[in-house]
C-alpha positions as CSV (number, residue, x, y, z in Angstrom):
1,X,0.1,-6.9,-32.1
2,X,3.4,-7.4,-30.3
3,X,4.5,-7.1,-26.7
4,X,7.8,-7.2,-24.7
5,X,8.6,-7.7,-21.0
6,X,10.9,-5.0,-19.7
7,X,11.9,-5.9,-16.2
8,X,14.5,-8.0,-14.4
9,X,14.3,-11.8,-14.4
10,X,13.6,-12.2,-10.7
11,X,10.6,-9.9,-10.7
12,X,9.4,-11.3,-14.0
13,X,9.1,-14.7,-12.3
14,X,7.5,-13.2,-9.2
15,X,4.8,-11.3,-11.0
16,X,4.0,-13.3,-14.2
17,X,3.2,-17.0,-13.8
18,X,3.7,-19.5,-16.7
19,X,0.0,-19.7,-17.0
20,X,-0.3,-15.9,-17.2
21,X,2.4,-15.6,-19.8
22,X,0.7,-18.3,-21.9
23,X,-2.6,-16.4,-21.8
24,X,-0.8,-13.2,-22.8
25,X,0.9,-15.0,-25.7
26,X,-2.5,-16.1,-27.0
27,X,-3.5,-12.5,-27.4
28,X,-0.3,-10.9,-28.7
29,X,3.1,-12.0,-30.0
30,X,5.7,-11.8,-27.2
31,X,9.2,-10.7,-28.4
32,X,10.9,-11.6,-25.1
33,X,12.0,-10.3,-21.8
34,X,14.9,-7.8,-21.4
35,X,16.7,-6.1,-18.5
36,X,17.4,-3.0,-20.6
37,X,16.7,-1.3,-23.9
38,X,20.3,-1.9,-25.0
39,X,19.9,-5.7,-24.6
40,X,16.5,-5.8,-26.4
41,X,15.9,-6.9,-29.9
42,X,14.3,-4.6,-32.5
43,X,11.4,-3.0,-30.6
44,X,10.1,-0.8,-33.4
45,X,6.8,-2.8,-33.8
46,X,6.1,-3.1,-30.1
47,X,2.5,-2.2,-29.1
48,X,2.6,-3.2,-25.4
49,X,5.2,-3.3,-22.6
50,X,4.6,-5.5,-19.6
51,X,6.5,-4.4,-16.6
52,X,6.6,-4.3,-12.8
53,X,9.2,-4.2,-10.0
54,X,12.6,-4.0,-11.5
55,X,11.2,-2.1,-14.5
56,X,13.0,-0.4,-17.4
57,X,12.0,3.3,-17.2
58,X,10.0,4.6,-20.1
59,X,12.5,7.4,-20.8
60,X,13.4,9.1,-24.1
61,X,15.6,6.3,-25.2
62,X,12.9,3.6,-24.5
63,X,10.2,5.6,-26.3
64,X,12.4,6.2,-29.3
65,X,13.0,2.5,-29.6
66,X,9.2,1.8,-29.5
67,X,7.5,4.5,-31.7
68,X,4.3,2.4,-31.9
69,X,4.0,1.8,-28.1
70,X,0.4,2.2,-27.0
71,X,0.1,0.9,-23.4
72,X,2.5,0.0,-20.5
73,X,1.0,-2.7,-18.3
74,X,2.8,-2.1,-14.9
75,X,2.3,-5.3,-12.9
76,X,3.0,-3.6,-9.5
77,X,1.9,-0.6,-7.4
78,X,3.5,2.8,-7.7
79,X,4.5,3.7,-11.3
80,X,7.1,6.3,-10.2
81,X,10.1,4.1,-11.3
82,X,8.8,3.6,-14.8
83,X,6.7,6.7,-15.6
84,X,8.7,9.7,-17.0
85,X,7.9,13.2,-18.2
86,X,8.7,12.1,-21.8
87,X,6.0,9.5,-21.5
88,X,3.4,12.0,-20.4
89,X,4.1,13.9,-23.6
90,X,3.5,10.9,-25.8
91,X,0.1,9.2,-26.6
92,X,1.2,6.2,-24.4
93,X,-1.2,5.0,-21.7
94,X,-0.2,3.3,-18.5
95,X,-2.2,1.0,-16.2
96,X,-1.1,-0.4,-12.9
97,X,-1.8,-3.4,-10.6
98,X,-1.9,-1.2,-7.6
99,X,-5.4,-2.4,-6.9
100,X,-4.2,-5.9,-6.7
101,X,-1.3,-4.9,-4.4
102,X,-3.7,-3.0,-2.2
103,X,-5.7,-6.1,-1.3
104,X,-3.1,-8.0,0.8
105,X,-2.1,-4.7,2.5
106,X,-5.7,-4.1,3.4
107,X,-6.2,-7.7,4.6
108,X,-3.1,-7.4,6.8
109,X,-4.2,-4.1,8.2
110,X,-7.7,-5.2,8.9
111,X,-6.4,-8.3,10.8
112,X,-4.2,-6.1,12.9
113,X,-7.0,-3.7,13.7
114,X,-9.2,-6.6,14.9
115,X,-6.4,-8.0,17.1
116,X,-5.6,-4.6,18.5
117,X,-9.2,-3.9,19.5
118,X,-9.3,-7.3,21.2
119,X,-6.0,-6.2,23.0
120,X,-4.4,-9.3,21.6
121,X,-0.8,-8.1,21.8
122,X,-1.1,-6.7,25.3
123,X,-3.0,-9.7,26.8
124,X,-0.8,-12.3,25.2
125,X,2.3,-10.5,26.7
126,X,0.6,-10.6,30.1
127,X,-0.1,-14.3,29.8
128,X,3.6,-15.0,29.5
129,X,4.7,-12.4,32.1
130,X,2.2,-13.8,34.7
131,X,2.4,-17.4,33.5
132,X,-1.3,-17.4,33.6
133,X,-3.5,-18.0,30.6
134,X,-6.8,-17.6,32.3
135,X,-7.9,-14.0,33.1
136,X,-11.0,-11.9,33.6
137,X,-10.8,-10.8,30.0
138,X,-14.3,-9.3,30.0
139,X,-12.9,-6.5,32.1
140,X,-9.7,-6.2,30.1
141,X,-10.8,-5.5,26.6
142,X,-13.7,-3.7,24.8
143,X,-13.5,-5.9,21.7
144,X,-14.2,-5.3,18.1
145,X,-17.6,-3.6,18.1
146,X,-18.7,0.0,18.3
147,X,-15.1,1.3,18.5
148,X,-13.6,4.3,16.9
149,X,-11.1,3.6,14.0
150,X,-9.1,6.2,12.2
151,X,-7.9,5.9,8.6
152,X,-5.4,8.4,7.3
153,X,-5.9,8.8,3.6
154,X,-8.8,7.6,1.4
155,X,-6.3,5.9,-0.9
156,X,-6.8,2.6,-2.7
157,X,-5.5,0.8,0.4
158,X,-7.5,3.0,2.8
159,X,-10.7,2.3,0.8
160,X,-10.1,-1.4,1.0
161,X,-9.5,-1.3,4.7
162,X,-12.7,0.6,5.2
163,X,-14.6,-1.8,3.0
164,X,-13.3,-4.7,5.1
165,X,-14.1,-3.0,8.4
166,X,-17.7,-2.1,7.4
167,X,-18.3,-5.6,6.3
168,X,-17.0,-7.1,9.5
169,X,-18.6,-5.0,12.2
170,X,-20.4,-1.8,13.2
171,X,-17.7,0.8,14.2
172,X,-17.3,4.5,13.8
173,X,-14.7,5.1,11.1
174,X,-13.0,8.5,11.0
175,X,-11.1,9.5,7.8
176,X,-8.5,12.1,7.2
177,X,-8.1,13.1,3.6
178,X,-8.1,16.8,2.5
179,X,-9.0,15.9,-1.0
180,X,-12.6,15.0,-0.1
181,X,-15.4,17.0,1.5
182,X,-17.7,16.1,4.4
183,X,-20.6,15.1,2.2
184,X,-18.5,12.7,0.3
185,X,-17.7,10.8,3.5
186,X,-21.2,11.2,4.9
187,X,-22.6,9.4,1.9
188,X,-20.3,6.5,2.7
189,X,-21.2,6.4,6.4
190,X,-17.8,7.7,7.3
191,X,-16.7,10.7,9.5
192,X,-14.5,13.4,7.9
193,X,-11.9,14.2,10.4
194,X,-8.8,16.4,11.0
195,X,-5.5,14.7,11.6
196,X,-5.6,15.9,15.2
197,X,-9.1,14.6,15.8
198,X,-8.3,11.2,14.5
199,X,-5.4,10.8,17.0
200,X,-7.5,12.2,19.9
201,X,-10.6,10.2,19.4
202,X,-9.7,6.8,17.8
203,X,-8.8,3.6,19.4
204,X,-6.7,2.5,16.5
205,X,-5.2,4.8,13.8
206,X,-4.0,3.3,10.6
207,X,-1.8,5.2,8.1
208,X,-2.3,4.8,4.4
209,X,-1.0,8.1,2.9
210,X,1.3,8.3,-0.1
211,X,4.8,9.6,0.6
212,X,4.8,13.1,-1.0
213,X,6.6,16.3,-0.3
214,X,3.5,17.4,1.6
215,X,3.2,14.3,3.7
216,X,6.9,13.8,4.7
217,X,7.1,14.1,8.5
218,X,3.4,14.9,8.6
219,X,2.8,12.9,11.9
220,X,4.6,14.3,14.9
221,X,4.9,14.1,18.7
222,X,1.8,16.3,19.1
223,X,-0.3,13.7,17.4
224,X,1.1,10.6,19.2
225,X,1.0,12.3,22.6
226,X,-2.7,13.0,22.4
227,X,-3.8,9.5,21.6
228,X,-6.5,7.9,23.8
229,X,-5.5,5.6,26.6
230,X,-4.5,2.2,25.3
231,X,-4.8,3.3,21.7
232,X,-2.7,1.9,18.9
233,X,-1.0,3.2,15.7
234,X,-0.3,1.1,12.5
235,X,2.0,2.2,9.7
236,X,2.0,0.1,6.5
237,X,2.6,3.1,4.3
238,X,6.0,4.7,4.4
239,X,8.3,5.4,7.4
240,X,9.1,8.9,6.4
241,X,5.5,10.1,6.8
242,X,6.0,10.0,10.6
243,X,8.7,11.6,12.7
244,X,10.4,8.6,14.2
245,X,12.1,10.4,17.0
246,X,8.8,11.9,18.0
247,X,7.1,8.5,18.0
248,X,9.9,7.1,20.2
249,X,9.5,10.0,22.6
250,X,5.7,9.6,22.8
251,X,5.9,5.8,23.3
252,X,8.4,6.1,26.0
253,X,6.2,8.5,27.9
254,X,3.0,6.6,27.1
255,X,3.6,2.9,27.7
256,X,-0.1,2.2,27.3
257,X,0.2,3.0,23.6
258,X,1.1,0.4,21.0
259,X,2.7,0.9,17.6
260,X,2.9,-1.7,14.8
261,X,5.4,-0.6,12.2
262,X,5.7,-2.6,8.9
263,X,7.8,0.2,7.5
264,X,10.4,2.5,9.1
265,X,12.7,5.5,8.6
266,X,15.4,4.6,7.8
267,X,14.6,1.2,6.3
268,X,16.2,-0.9,7.6
269,X,16.5,0.7,11.0
270,X,19.9,1.3,12.6
271,X,21.0,-1.7,14.7
272,X,20.9,0.5,17.8
273,X,17.4,1.9,17.2
274,X,15.4,2.2,20.4
275,X,12.4,0.8,18.6
276,X,13.9,-2.7,18.8
277,X,13.9,-2.6,22.6
278,X,10.5,-1.1,23.3
279,X,7.8,-3.5,24.6
280,X,5.0,-1.4,23.1
281,X,6.4,-1.5,19.5
282,X,5.9,-4.4,17.1
283,X,8.1,-4.4,14.1
284,X,7.3,-6.5,11.0
285,X,9.7,-6.8,8.0
286,X,7.7,-4.9,5.3
287,X,5.3,-7.9,4.8
288,X,2.0,-6.1,4.3
289,X,2.2,-5.9,0.5
290,X,2.1,-8.7,-2.0
291,X,4.2,-11.7,-1.0
292,X,4.4,-15.3,-2.3
293,X,1.5,-16.3,-4.4
294,X,-0.1,-12.9,-3.8
295,X,2.3,-11.3,-6.3
296,X,0.9,-13.4,-9.1
297,X,-2.4,-11.6,-8.8
298,X,-0.7,-8.5,-10.2
299,X,0.3,-10.3,-13.4
300,X,-3.2,-11.7,-13.7
301,X,-4.7,-8.2,-13.4
302,X,-2.4,-6.9,-16.2
303,X,-3.5,-9.8,-18.4
304,X,-7.1,-8.8,-17.8
305,X,-6.3,-5.2,-18.7
306,X,-4.7,-6.4,-22.0
307,X,-7.8,-8.5,-22.8
308,X,-10.1,-5.5,-22.0
309,X,-8.0,-3.1,-24.1
310,X,-8.0,-5.5,-27.1
311,X,-11.7,-6.0,-26.9
312,X,-12.9,-2.4,-26.3
313,X,-9.9,0.0,-25.9
314,X,-10.7,0.5,-22.3
315,X,-8.4,0.3,-19.3
316,X,-10.0,-0.2,-15.9
317,X,-6.9,0.8,-13.9
318,X,-5.4,3.5,-16.1
319,X,-3.5,6.2,-14.3
320,X,-3.9,9.8,-15.4
321,X,-1.3,12.5,-14.8
322,X,-3.5,14.1,-12.2
323,X,-3.8,10.8,-10.2
324,X,-0.1,10.2,-10.6
325,X,0.7,13.5,-8.7
326,X,-1.2,12.1,-5.7
327,X,0.3,8.6,-5.7
328,X,3.0,7.1,-3.6
């Protein structure tokens, strides 16, 4: 069996370690790495494509060049830049490392939720403002126990965040996701909620929805303005899911609220964006996803998928057309 890497060199090095490539080469013959189909050697005998960020789309031209292609191993999250309509019409399967990419996002989010519920950002700011690092903190924070936490979307990342939260402490977790019914969430000790209810009841609201036509601009002023006193909002999903002007308006009116934005609309923000000057907004430079050594986990996951496929024909992280329509 033969395989080819079809992605740019920078992302190839970020996703696939030398050790990972060596393990793959022990299972299949690797023909090389290419930036495009035009640059590639004869691909007529290729069984597998390894890909990721900087991918070559599996369009008509690519599929014609690889008539024996069986599986695309996409060593990253969303497959929208590689998957095509032509590919759905072929007996070619695709699997993604989105699960691996979900782990650091969930870890990052969980950490922020813990810090927010301890009022870390507010209190550390007060320490500097008052030049006093000793306070009656028992009266200033309710801590990370028996609080109300809202998760928007029971996505892969949303599920990982929930798992982390349930392991760490006893809290009430509200979930908004129209694809699941109340019994589904009850069985998992979760509370099914409307979008409005999550913002009205929860101490921290964390967004994990995919960016789809239906979710673009989904969260508006009416949601932010009804948040509990001293509540917080986290966005590690996509900036376009929220109405940024509405967020700015609400945060100007409600200085007790806090927003932590790892993504924005536009991205990057305009230099004169009001968000840069707001004390109750924390901006991070899109760091929630896989960074540094974390990216290598995606390559390792794809090697494990190859191994699983060769042994049994199974793919643990295969993406169906139905699932694709709901993905970011």
